[in-house]
MARZARO-82548 format. One record per residue (C-alpha): residue in three letters; x, y, z. Coordinates in steps of 0.2 Angstrom, whole numbers, padded with zeros to 4 digits, always signed. Layout:
! MARZARO-82548
ALAXYZ...
***
This chain:
! MARZARO-82548
ILE+0154+0065+0125ILE+0159+0052+0139ASN+0170+0037+0133ASN+0164+0025+0145TYR+0166+0005+0144MET+0160-0004+0159ASP+0165-0022+0163GLY+0149-0033+0166THR+0157-0042+0181GLN+0160-0026+0190GLY+0149-0011+0186VAL+0132-0008+0196ALA+0126+0003+0182VAL+0124-0013+0171ASP+0111-0020+0182LYS+0101-0003+0181VAL+0088-0002+0166SER+0078+0013+0160PRO+0062+0013+0170SER+0052+0018+0155GLY+0061+0006+0143MET+0064+0022+0131HIS+0080+0029+0138PHE+0099+0023+0140ARG+0103+0017+0157ASP+0106+0035+0163SER+0088+0039+0161LYS+0092+0054+0152ARG+0098+0050+0134LYS+0083+0044+0122VAL+0084+0029+0113ASP+0082+0034+0095TYR+0086+0018+0086VAL+0088+0000+0090LEU+0099-0013+0081ALA+0095-0032+0086TYR+0107-0047+0081HIS+0109-0065+0087TYR+0126-0069+0094ARG+0133-0086+0097LYS+0149-0088+0106ARG+0163-0100+0098LEU+0165-0117+0105ALA+0183-0118+0106ARG+0190-0110+0122HIS+0206-0104+0130PRO+0216-0120+0139PRO+0218-0116+0158GLY+0233-0108+0162VAL+0234-0096+0148GLY+0241-0079+0153SER+0227-0068+0149PRO+0213-0071+0161GLU+0200-0065+0148PRO+0193-0075+0136THR+0199-0074+0117ARG+0183-0063+0114GLY+0185-0050+0126SER+0170-0039+0120ALA+0157-0053+0126SER+0161-0048+0144LEU+0159-0031+0141ALA+0145-0018+0139LEU+0146-0002+0130VAL+0137+0011+0140SER+0140+0027+0130ASN+0149+0033+0115GLY+0167+0029+0115GLY+0182+0021+0107THR+0190+0004+0110GLY+0190-0001+0129LYS+0206-0006+0139GLY+0210-0025+0138CYS+0197-0028+0124ALA+0203-0039+0110GLU+0207-0028+0095PRO+0197-0031+0079GLN+0206-0041+0067GLN+0211-0037+0049GLN+0203-0046+0034ASP+0214-0052+0020GLY+0204-0060+0005GLY+0189-0064+0016GLN+0199-0074+0029ARG+0201-0068+0047ALA+0215-0074+0058LEU+0220-0068+0075GLN+0234-0058+0078GLU+0248-0065+0087ARG+0251-0057+0105PRO+0261-0064+0119GLY+0250-0076+0130LEU+0238-0079+0117GLU+0237-0096+0107MET+0230-0098+0090ILE+0214-0106+0090GLU+0207-0117+0075LEU+0190-0110+0071GLY+0175-0122+0063PRO+0166-0115+0048LEU+0151-0109+0060ASP+0162-0101+0072ALA+0173-0092+0058LEU+0157-0086+0050GLU+0151-0080+0067GLU+0168-0072+0071GLU+0167-0063+0054LYS+0150-0056+0058ARG+0155-0050+0075LEU+0170-0041+0068GLN+0159-0032+0054ARG+0147-0027+0069GLU+0162-0020+0079GLU+0168-0010+0064TYR+0151-0004+0059GLU+0148+0001+0078ARG+0164+0011+0078ASN+0159+0020+0062LEU+0142+0025+0070VAL+0152+0032+0085ALA+0164+0041+0073ALA+0149+0048+0065GLY+0142+0056+0082LEU+0131+0044+0087GLU+0131+0037+0105ILE+0128+0019+0108GLU+0124+0006+0122LYS+0126-0012+0121ASP+0119-0027+0130PRO+0133-0038+0139GLU+0132-0055+0130ASN+0132-0067+0145LYS+0124-0082+0136SER+0132-0096+0124GLN+0121-0089+0111GLY+0106-0078+0112LEU+0098-0062+0106SER+0107-0044+0109PHE+0103-0026+0105VAL+0112-0011+0101ARG+0103+0005+0107ILE+0107+0021+0097HIS+0105+0040+0103ALA+0108+0055+0093PRO+0115+0071+0102TRP+0109+0088+0098GLN+0125+0091+0087VAL+0122+0075+0077LEU+0102+0080+0075SER+0106+0100+0070ARG+0120+0094+0057GLU+0110+0082+0049ALA+0093+0090+0048GLU+0102+0104+0040LEU+0109+0092+0027LEU+0092+0084+0025LYS+0084+0101+0023ILE+0070+0097+0036LYS+0058+0111+0038MET+0056+0116+0057PRO+0044+0129+0065THR+0052+0146+0067LYS+0047+0159+0080LYS+0035+0168+0068MET+0016+0163+0069TYR+0004+0170+0055GLU-0014+0171+0054ILE-0023+0158+0042THR-0037+0169+0033GLU-0052+0158+0031GLU-0065+0159+0016GLY-0079+0170+0021GLY-0098+0171+0016ILE-0109+0156+0014LEU-0095+0143+0013LYS-0089+0148+0030THR-0106+0147+0038LEU-0108+0129+0030ASN-0092+0124+0037GLU-0096+0130+0055ILE-0113+0121+0054TRP-0104+0105+0048CYS-0092+0107+0062LYS-0105+0109+0075LEU-0115+0092+0068THR-0098+0081+0068GLU-0092+0086+0084PRO-0096+0070+0092LEU-0087+0061+0078GLN-0071+0071+0081PRO-0058+0060+0089GLN-0052+0066+0106VAL-0034+0070+0102PRO-0024+0087+0108GLN-0028+0101+0096GLN-0017+0116+0092GLU-0023+0130+0105ASN-0026+0143+0090THR-0031+0134+0074ASN-0031+0150+0064MET-0014+0152+0067LYS+0001+0143+0059SER+0020+0142+0062LEU+0031+0148+0048SER+0043+0133+0044TYR+0060+0135+0036PRO+0073+0121+0031PHE+0084+0120+0048SER+0101+0129+0048ARG+0113+0129+0061GLU+0118+0147+0055LYS+0101+0154+0058ILE+0097+0145+0074TYR+0091+0161+0082LEU+0076+0160+0069TYR+0069+0143+0077ASN+0058+0142+0093ILE+0069+0131+0102LYS+0063+0129+0120ASP+0072+0113+0124LYS+0084+0104+0112ASP+0078+0087+0118THR+0061+0089+0112PHE+0064+0102+0098PHE+0065+0086+0085ASP+0051+0074+0089ASN+0054+0056+0091ALA+0049+0052+0072THR+0062+0065+0065ARG+0075+0059+0077SER+0072+0041+0071ARG+0072+0047+0053ILE+0089+0056+0055VAL+0097+0040+0063ARG+0091+0029+0049GLU+0099+0041+0037ILE+0116+0040+0046LEU+0114+0020+0047LYS+0110+0019+0028ARG+0125+0029+0023THR+0138+0021+0036SER+0148+0008+0028THR+0160-0006+0033LYS+0175-0012+0023ALA+0168-0030+0023ARG+0162-0035+0005ASN+0160-0017+0002SER+0145-0016+0012MET+0135+0000+0011GLY+0123+0003+0026ILE+0112-0007+0037SER+0102-0014+0024THR+0117-0023+0017LEU+0121-0028+0034ILE+0103-0035+0038ALA+0104-0043+0021ASN+0120-0053+0025ASN+0113-0057+0043VAL+0125-0048+0052TYR+0111-0039+0061ASP+0093-0046+0062ALA+0083-0031+0063ALA+0085-0012+0064TYR+0069-0001+0070PRO+0063+0014+0080LEU+0054+0011+0096HIS+0036+0013+0098ASP+0031+0026+0111GLY+0028+0014+0125GLU+0013+0002+0128TYR-0004+0004+0120GLU-0013-0003+0134GLY-0011-0003+0152GLN-0017+0004+0169ASN-0003+0017+0170ASP-0010+0035+0168ASP+0006+0041+0157MET-0002+0046+0141ASN+0009+0043+0126GLU+0005+0046+0107ARG+0004+0026+0103LYS-0009+0024+0117LEU-0020+0039+0111LEU-0020+0032+0094TYR-0025+0015+0101ARG-0039+0023+0111GLU-0047+0036+0098TRP-0042+0027+0082ALA-0036+0009+0082ARG-0052+0001+0089TYR-0068-0006+0082GLY-0077+0003+0094VAL-0073+0021+0087PHE-0077+0016+0069TYR-0090+0031+0068LYS-0076+0043+0072PHE-0065+0053+0060GLN-0047+0048+0059PRO-0034+0060+0068ILE-0024+0061+0052ASP-0012+0074+0060LEU-0008+0064+0074ILE-0005+0047+0063ARG+0007+0058+0052LYS+0017+0064+0066TYR+0018+0047+0074PHE+0021+0036+0058GLY+0026+0050+0044GLU+0019+0057+0030LYS+0019+0043+0018ILE+0008+0032+0029GLY-0002+0048+0034LEU-0007+0050+0015TYR-0012+0033+0014PHE-0025+0034+0028ALA-0030+0051+0022TRP-0033+0043+0004LEU-0042+0028+0012GLY-0053+0040+0023LEU-0058+0050+0009TYR-0061+0035-0003THR-0073+0028+0011GLU-0081+0044+0013PHE-0085+0045-0005LEU-0093+0028-0005ILE-0107+0035+0005PRO-0116+0045-0009SER-0112+0031-0022SER-0120+0018-0009VAL-0136+0029-0007VAL-0137+0029-0026GLY-0134+0012-0028ILE-0147+0007-0016ILE-0159+0019-0024VAL-0157+0010-0041PHE-0159-0007-0035LEU-0175-0002-0026TYR-0181+0006-0042GLY-0178-0012-0051CYS-0188-0020-0036ILE-0202-0007-0038THR-0204-0009-0056ILE-0203-0027-0057GLU-0222-0030-0058SER-0223-0018-0071ASP-0210-0024-0083ILE-0219-0030-0098PRO-0205-0042-0105SER-0204-0051-0088LYS-0223-0052-0089GLU-0223-0060-0107MET-0210-0073-0102CYS-0219-0078-0086ASP-0236-0079-0095GLN-0239-0097-0098ARG-0253-0093-0111ASN-0239-0088-0123ALA-0231-0105-0123PHE-0215-0102-0131THR-0209-0119-0135MET-0189-0117-0134CYS-0175-0129-0142PRO-0166-0142-0131LEU-0153-0135-0121CYS-0141-0150-0124ASP-0140-0165-0137LYS-0151-0181-0134PHE-0155-0180-0116CYS-0163-0163-0115ASP-0180-0161-0120TYR-0190-0145-0127TRP-0196-0134-0114ASN-0208-0119-0111LEU-0199-0101-0108SER-0211-0097-0093SER-0201-0110-0084ALA-0187-0097-0083CYS-0199-0084-0076ALA-0189-0081-0059THR-0173-0079-0069ALA-0181-0064-0080GLN-0187-0055-0065ALA-0171-0057-0056SER-0162-0050-0070HIS-0173-0034-0071LEU-0167-0030-0054PHE-0151-0025-0062ASP-0156-0023-0080ASN-0166-0008-0080PRO-0165+0010-0087ALA-0159+0016-0070THR-0142+0007-0072VAL-0138+0017-0087PHE-0139+0032-0076PHE-0130+0023-0063SER-0114+0020-0074ILE-0114+0038-0079PHE-0114+0043-0061MET-0101+0031-0056ALA-0089+0037-0070LEU-0092+0055-0064TRP-0090+0050-0046ALA-0073+0042-0050THR-0068+0058-0058MET-0074+0069-0043PHE-0065+0057-0030LEU-0049+0059-0039GLU-0050+0079-0040GLN-0056+0079-0022TRP-0040+0069-0017LYS-0029+0080-0027ARG-0036+0095-0017LEU-0035+0086-0001GLN-0017+0081-0004MET-0012+0099-0008ARG-0021+0105+0008LEU-0011+0091+0018SER+0005+0096+0009TYR+0003+0114+0014PHE-0001+0110+0033TRP+0013+0096+0034ASP+0025+0108+0027LEU+0028+0097+0010THR+0027+0111-0002GLY+0043+0113-0012LEU+0048+0096-0005GLU+0063+0089-0016GLU+0066+0071-0020GLU+0079+0065-0008GLU+0094+0055-0015GLU+0092+0037-0012HIS+0104+0025-0007PRO+0107+0009-0019ARG+0100-0007-0013PRO+0111-0020-0006GLU+0107-0032-0021TYR+0113-0019-0033GLU+0128-0016-0024THR+0132-0035-0023LYS+0128-0037-0042LEU+0140-0021-0045LEU+0154-0027-0035GLN+0152-0045-0043LYS+0154-0035-0061LYS+0169-0024-0054LEU+0178-0040-0048LYS+0175-0049-0064ASN+0181-0034-0075LYS+0196-0033-0063ASN+0200-0051-0067THR+0200-0048-0086THR+0208-0031-0087THR+0219-0022-0074GLU+0219-0005-0084ASN+0208+0010-0082SER+0206+0009-0064ASN+0197+0025-0063LYS+0183+0017-0073ASP+0178+0007-0059GLU+0172+0022-0048LYS+0159+0027-0062GLU+0154+0010-0067LYS+0135+0005-0065LEU+0124-0010-0071THR+0119-0008-0090TRP+0106-0014-0101ASN+0116-0030-0105ASP+0118-0035-0087ARG+0099-0034-0084MET+0094-0043-0100PRO+0093-0060-0092GLY+0082-0052-0078TYR+0070-0043-0092ALA+0070-0059-0103ALA+0063-0069-0088ASN+0052-0056-0084PHE+0044-0056-0101GLY+0042-0074-0102LEU+0036-0077-0084ILE+0023-0063-0084LEU+0017-0071-0102PHE+0017-0088-0094MET+0006-0083-0078ILE-0007-0072-0089MET-0010-0088-0099LEU-0011-0098-0084THR-0025-0086-0077PHE-0033-0089-0094SER-0031-0108-0092ALA-0039-0107-0075VAL-0054-0098-0081PHE-0055-0111-0097GLY-0055-0126-0084VAL-0069-0118-0075ILE-0078-0117-0091VAL-0075-0135-0094TYR-0081-0140-0078ARG-0097-0130-0080ILE-0100-0139-0098THR-0097-0156-0091THR-0105-0154-0075ALA-0122-0146-0084ALA-0121-0161-0095ALA-0119-0174-0081LEU-0133-0166-0071SER-0145-0166-0086PHE-0144-0186-0086SER-0149-0187-0069THR-0166-0196-0067ASN-0170-0184-0051GLU-0182-0171-0057THR-0176-0157-0044THR-0158-0160-0049ARG-0162-0158-0067SER-0173-0142-0065ASN-0159-0134-0054VAL-0144-0138-0066ARG-0141-0119-0070VAL-0141-0113-0053THR-0131-0127-0046VAL-0117-0126-0060THR-0116-0107-0058ALA-0115-0106-0039THR-0101-0120-0038ALA-0091-0113-0053VAL-0090-0095-0045ILE-0085-0104-0029ILE-0072-0113-0038ASN-0067-0097-0047LEU-0064-0088-0030VAL-0054-0101-0023VAL-0042-0101-0039ILE-0041-0082-0037LEU-0036-0082-0019ILE-0022-0095-0022LEU-0015-0087-0038ASP-0015-0070-0029GLU-0004-0076-0016ILE+0007-0085-0029TYR+0007-0069-0041GLY+0012-0058-0027ALA+0028-0069-0022VAL+0032-0071-0041ALA+0031-0052-0043LYS+0043-0048-0031TRP+0055-0061-0036LEU+0054-0054-0054THR+0057-0038-0048GLU+0072-0043-0038ILE+0081-0051-0053GLU+0078-0035-0062ILE+0090-0028-0050PRO+0083-0010-0047LYS+0095+0003-0042THR+0085+0012-0028GLU+0069+0007-0017LYS+0058+0019-0026THR+0063+0011-0042PHE+0060-0007-0034GLU+0043-0002-0027GLU+0036+0006-0042ARG+0042-0009-0054LEU+0034-0021-0041ILE+0018-0012-0039LEU+0016-0012-0059LYS+0019-0031-0060ALA+0009-0036-0045PHE-0006-0025-0051LEU-0005-0033-0069LEU-0005-0050-0063LYS-0019-0047-0049PHE-0030-0037-0062VAL-0029-0051-0074ASN-0032-0064-0060SER-0047-0056-0052TYR-0057-0050-0069ALA-0053-0063-0081PRO-0068-0074-0075ILE-0079-0058-0075PHE-0073-0053-0092TYR-0078-0070-0099VAL-0095-0068-0092ALA-0098-0051-0098PHE-0092-0051-0115PHE-0089-0070-0121LYS-0101-0082-0114GLY-0116-0085-0126ARG-0107-0076-0140PHE-0100-0091-0149VAL-0114-0104-0146GLY-0120-0106-0164ARG-0137-0110-0167PRO-0149-0127-0168GLY-0143-0139-0180ARG-0125-0130-0180TYR-0119-0128-0163VAL-0101-0125-0158TYR-0093-0140-0147VAL-0080-0139-0136PHE-0076-0157-0135ASP-0085-0171-0144GLY-0103-0170-0138TYR-0101-0155-0126ARG-0109-0138-0133MET-0102-0121-0128GLU-0112-0114-0114GLU-0127-0102-0117CYS-0132-0087-0106ALA-0148-0089-0096PRO-0165-0085-0105GLY-0165-0069-0096GLY-0148-0064-0101CYS-0129-0065-0095LEU-0131-0049-0084MET-0139-0059-0068GLU-0124-0072-0070LEU-0112-0059-0071CYS-0120-0050-0055ILE-0118-0067-0046GLN-0100-0069-0052LEU-0095-0051-0047SER-0104-0051-0031ILE-0097-0069-0025ILE-0079-0064-0029MET-0079-0046-0023LEU-0087-0052-0006GLY-0075-0068-0005LYS-0061-0058-0008GLN-0065-0045+0004LEU-0071-0056+0018ILE-0056-0070+0017GLN-0041-0060+0009ASN-0044-0043+0016ASN-0050-0047+0034LEU-0047-0065+0038PHE-0029-0066+0030GLU-0025-0049+0036ILE-0029-0053+0055GLY-0024-0072+0054ILE-0007-0072+0045PRO+0002-0060+0056LYS-0003-0068+0072LEU+0004-0086+0064LYS+0020-0077+0059LYS+0022-0070+0077LEU+0019-0086+0084PHE+0030-0096+0072ARG+0045-0083+0076LYS+0041-0085+0095LEU+0043-0103+0094LYS+0059-0102+0083ASP+0067-0090+0095GLY+0062-0100+0110ARG+0070-0117+0101THR+0086-0109+0095GLU+0090-0100+0112PRO+0095-0112+0127LYS+0087-0109+0143GLU+0101-0099+0152MET+0099-0087+0167ASP+0103-0070+0160THR+0109-0059+0176ASN+0108-0043+0166GLN+0090-0044+0160SER+0077-0036+0171LYS+0061-0046+0174ASP+0050-0034+0165PRO+0055-0034+0147GLN+0060-0017+0138GLN+0052-0008+0125TRP+0065-0014+0113ASP+0061-0031+0118LEU+0043-0029+0115ASP+0045-0021+0099TYR+0057-0035+0092ILE+0042-0048+0094LEU+0032-0038+0082GLU+0030-0040+0064PRO+0042-0030+0054PHE+0034-0016+0042THR+0035-0022+0024GLY+0028-0007+0015LEU+0011+0000+0010THR+0009-0010-0007PRO-0002-0024+0000GLU-0013-0012+0009TYR-0014+0000-0008MET-0017-0016-0019GLU-0032-0023-0010MET-0040-0005-0010ILE-0036-0004-0029ILE-0044-0021-0034GLN-0059-0016-0023PHE-0060+0002-0033GLY-0060-0008-0049PHE-0075-0019-0043VAL-0084-0003-0038THR-0081+0006-0055LEU-0078-0006-0069PHE-0094-0017-0069VAL-0105-0006-0059ALA-0119-0007-0071SER-0122-0025-0067PHE-0121-0024-0048PRO-0127-0007-0041LEU-0123-0013-0023ALA-0105-0015-0025PRO-0101+0002-0017VAL-0113-0003-0002PHE-0103-0019+0001ALA-0086-0009-0002LEU-0091+0004+0011LEU-0096-0009+0024ASN-0078-0018+0022ASN-0070-0001+0023ILE-0077+0004+0038ILE-0069-0012+0045GLU-0053-0011+0034VAL-0048+0006+0042ARG-0049+0001+0059LEU-0040-0016+0056ASP-0027-0007+0047ALA-0025+0005+0062LYS-0025-0009+0074LYS-0011-0018+0064PHE+0000-0003+0063VAL-0003+0003+0081THR-0001-0015+0090GLU+0006-0028+0079LEU+0019-0019+0069ARG+0036-0013+0073ARG+0036+0006+0071PRO+0039+0010+0053ASP+0053+0023+0048THR+0046+0039+0045VAL+0046+0042+0025ARG+0042+0060+0018ALA+0031+0060+0003LYS+0020+0074-0005ASP+0008+0061-0015ILE+0003+0043-0016GLY+0015+0040-0031ILE+0011+0029-0045TRP-0005+0023-0036TYR-0014+0039-0043ASN-0010+0035-0061ILE-0017+0017-0058LEU-0033+0025-0050SER-0035+0036-0065GLY-0032+0023-0078ILE-0045+0012-0069GLY-0057+0027-0070LYS-0055+0028-0088LEU-0056+0010-0091SER-0072+0008-0082VAL-0081+0021-0093ILE-0077+0010-0109ILE-0081-0006-0100ASN-0098+0000-0093ALA-0102+0006-0111PHE-0100-0012-0117VAL-0108-0020-0103ILE-0124-0009-0105ALA-0124-0010-0124VAL-0118-0029-0126THR-0122-0039-0111SER-0139-0031-0105ASP-0155-0030-0115PHE-0155-0011-0115ILE-0151-0008-0133PRO-0163-0022-0140ARG-0177-0015-0130LEU-0174+0003-0135MET-0174-0001-0152TYR-0189-0013-0151GLN-0199+0001-0143TYR-0195+0015-0156ALA-0192+0005-0172TYR-0201-0011-0172SER-0216-0009-0160GLN-0234-0007-0167ASN-0240+0004-0153GLY-0223+0011-0145THR-0225+0000-0131MET-0214-0016-0125HIS-0229-0028-0129GLY-0222-0042-0142PHE-0203-0039-0137ILE-0200-0057-0131ASN-0207-0064-0147HIS-0197-0052-0158THR-0180-0058-0150LEU-0185-0076-0152SER-0181-0084-0169TYR-0188-0099-0177PHE-0181-0117-0180ASN-0188-0133-0189VAL-0184-0147-0177SER-0183-0159-0194HIS-0167-0149-0197LEU-0159-0156-0181LYS-0144-0167-0185ALA-0146-0184-0183GLY-0142-0191-0165THR-0146-0174-0158GLN-0164-0174-0155PRO-0172-0178-0139GLU-0174-0195-0134ASN-0190-0201-0127SER-0198-0184-0128PRO-0217-0183-0125PHE-0218-0168-0136ALA-0209-0173-0151GLN-0224-0178-0161ASP-0232-0160-0158VAL-0217-0149-0159LEU-0214-0143-0177PHE-0204-0127-0174CYS-0194-0123-0158ARG-0188-0105-0153PHE-0170-0099-0149LYS-0164-0082-0144ASP-0156-0074-0158TYR-0160-0062-0174ARG-0160-0075-0187GLU-0171-0078-0203PRO-0186-0091-0201PRO-0183-0108-0209TRP-0197-0102-0223SER-0186-0088-0228GLN-0174-0090-0244ASN-0159-0085-0232GLN-0165-0097-0218TYR-0155-0095-0202GLU-0144-0081-0209PHE-0143-0065-0198SER-0158-0054-0201LYS-0160-0036-0204GLN-0165-0033-0186TYR-0149-0041-0180TRP-0138-0028-0190ALA-0149-0014-0184VAL-0146-0019-0166LEU-0128-0021-0168SER-0126-0005-0176ALA-0136+0003-0162ARG-0124-0006-0149LEU-0109+0002-0156ALA-0116+0019-0158PHE-0121+0018-0141VAL-0104+0014-0134ILE-0096+0029-0145LEU-0110+0040-0139PHE-0108+0035-0121GLN-0090+0035-0120ASN-0088+0052-0127LEU-0103+0060-0117VAL-0095+0053-0100MET-0077+0058-0106PHE-0083+0075-0110LEU-0092+0076-0093SER-0077+0070-0083VAL-0066+0082-0092LEU-0078+0095-0087VAL-0078+0091-0070ASP-0059+0090-0070TRP-0059+0108-0077MET-0071+0115-0065ILE-0063+0110-0049PRO-0046+0117-0047ASP-0033+0104-0041ILE-0026+0117-0027PRO-0039+0125-0017LYS-0041+0144-0019ASP-0037+0147+0000ILE-0021+0137+0000SER-0014+0145-0015GLU-0018+0162-0007GLN-0009+0154+0009ILE+0007+0148+0000LYS+0009+0165-0008LYS+0006+0174+0008GLU+0019+0162+0018LYS+0033+0166+0005SER+0030+0185+0008VAL+0029+0182+0027LEU+0045+0172+0026VAL+0054+0186+0017ASP+0048+0200+0030PHE+0053+0189+0043PHE+0071+0187+0037LEU+0073+0205+0033LYS+0066+0210+0050GLU+0080+0198+0057GLU+0094+0205+0047HIS+0089+0223+0052GLU+0090+0218+0070LYS+0107+0211+0068LEU+0112+0226+0059LYS+0106+0238+0073LEU+0116+0226+0085ILE+0132+0227+0076GLU+0129+0247+0073SER+0127+0249+0092PHE+0143+0239+0095ILE+0153+0250+0083THR+0146+0266+0091ARG+0150+0259+0109ASP+0167+0256+0102LYS+0170+0274+0095GLN+0165+0280+0112LYS+0179+0269+0121ARG+0192+0275+0109LYS+0194+0291+0119SER+0199+0281+0135GLY+0217+0277+0127THR+0225+0260+0127LYS+0213+0251+0138GLY+0198+0256+0126GLU+0208+0250+0112ARG+0209+0232+0120ILE+0192+0231+0124ARG+0187+0235+0107ALA+0198+0223+0100ALA+0191+0210+0112SER+0173+0214+0106PHE+0176+0213+0089SER+0186+0197+0089GLN+0171+0189+0100PHE+0159+0195+0086ASN+0169+0186+0073ARG+0172+0170+0082SER+0153+0167+0087GLN+0141+0175+0075LYS+0129+0161+0079GLY+0133+0161+0098SER+0133+0176+0108PHE+0125+0188+0094ALA+0113+0176+0088SER+0106+0174+0105PHE+0107+0193+0109SER+0098+0195+0093SER+0084+0183+0097GLN+0080+0192+0113HIS+0075+0207+0102THR+0065+0197+0090GLU+0047+0201+0090VAL+0036+0186+0089
***
């Protein structure tokens, strides 16, 4: 390794830049990682005439071109004492008083220098930009040579392809034929990406080992580890390399302390451009990250190769979910069309619309509302039938089984991907502690050190206990409870708005306004609900993150899981609270004429529409779902990153003075272009919006069969939107190996089980399915639905209305003796007048019986489907077994070749013994060579005899 410092004022090499923007200045060594930081030179300068011609900060005029130690004439890094830094006294060097900002900048600079020296000591090679301006942005480029890559790959147990290839046995018979037909049909939908020449052959992979280097198919050491693996290895070194300052452990702590601004791997060049150089990023953009290729399948293997397994699994899951929405959308459309076709033959709707029946209904409000005819609600009744018909019961059962099948299919696909991506047997990697955890632990150690100086060995094993985290847990419990109450308060506020607005519009002198009160109130209330949900969603996301931070989780994985659970709980309650209210509470606590329940003085609790609450539930669900998808998932996702990018660009332009930088080329390099991009913050927001959508599709699907259709349309856009964001708008994420989607699978499974219970209650309680069934088979004279409307309406004697609540100036007041209201109650001429009737209890019993029967039937069918579909595909389980046996055979064969080679050496030495002293020397030399480099000459010689 060449140790090479070059003075920025002399070397011509400084002006030379890598033509591709992906390499060091020598155009040979690849840039595997980049550190970016802002520097600011101290305002205090050396007075003229000082012996040293260089400024106090000598390193500012130097460019570190390669791996190396401290340069000649460079100011030595200063030692720290109690956090205060001072310049060492040297002949010809004056002490300079530093201001607070200069002292902070000097401390950061020294930390950077120490950290970079430690990186060099770890074997990495670095290249720095000269700092020619008074302040500005600078980059440290990092390259990992072969020795470092091979060492770290062995430590991380990274599986790499060996020379051995083996055949993948495919299932025969009808499944193979169907698969071939499917491949022929879907050929135009396949992305045009490079495929493996022989798809029936797979390389045998084995964790990398330097001792067994002869096993691996190493054609070129520079390309054996791909870019994603190289950056992952460098990231591991960056995470564990420490500095003495504040006991900082790794790059995360340095970024948190603003020593560095960012650390990221480079994208593989530009995604657009006229040049013919094709790279993986450009290929992903052309075949995946454009709206024009929405009809094509995703190149999952290429996504995994470029972004890593964790992001690859997300897009594989999203793709499968979108594919599964196609059959559910088709069935949902059929159910909706069934409702449209049977609307004319629905007897209850006909009876309600028949003006000859003349059901005189009780007033909807006190004083200002008049008696009204049920036939005026004809349109609502017909619209309700579109979603409240026997087909919705079938659709609810279908969707519960659909959710189970989706999860089972995902487990199978996940296992298949694990096999082909060599994730089987992946061990959990030991995670480094988070910077916040280390800081808190350091504070605790210092506190304990001040109180007691004994037991110094105990400090090393010290960790944060339950007592240290108790304030965080208490704050979590209190704030989450407060946020849930805030959501319920918002729902109650909208209820109050509906009640008061309905009462206010009822006073209107305009006939059209009075007749459209219910439509106006429902539509405006749902829009208000949507706005409140969108605002609270953003607040809850920030609150959940803050609450997780004050808990001080130790590792990033623990932090992510706790954040997901909190954010999901808050967003779930926020999104579904208004829908739960309409489905299960609205119209249940109204009371009856003469004894209504009042919210405030004179304002009655709101009732369901004459056709039932299901229609209103459908409106609520559709507007909230479509609004969230359109505004939050699409507009916010497109607009917010662009605004952040613009803001960061303006901020950088404002802070950096306009100075000429002679060392920067006219064309920006790849690290400059990537720095402008938005940093990757994790997959939690992407998963969260899809999980909430999954809830809309499954939880209340009985009231809105078209939910899967709208979800499918959204997801077709969402896949390409996310793809474009990852390829064009985000810095390249660090590749993370993961064998599953983690806690998200448990959340999906929980929603699937909850959907069975909720749909059972929606059908039993919210819809008229059970009352209709009971009437047809228990109360109807001829087994038909004729007379159903009359059966569900109770009588009320208008003379029993409370004083001051009767309609004022009613033209019908003289003619009306009895009015009707929807409930099962005894008539006024009965001994137990206005008490619940026998029909009420019979219907209630039937509702509860249906819930139990439906829930157990669907759960049983779900378990049956789960049992029938194995988690691991049969062919994959066989291939895994085959791979193990092939691996053993391969090792035995290689060891046998080595033995043969050793035996040949021994035989040759025996033959040479007869040649006397000269022969003895040759034998000794050959054996010493063998002992010195088993993985050298013998390994390479053995590899020549290996059969592939």
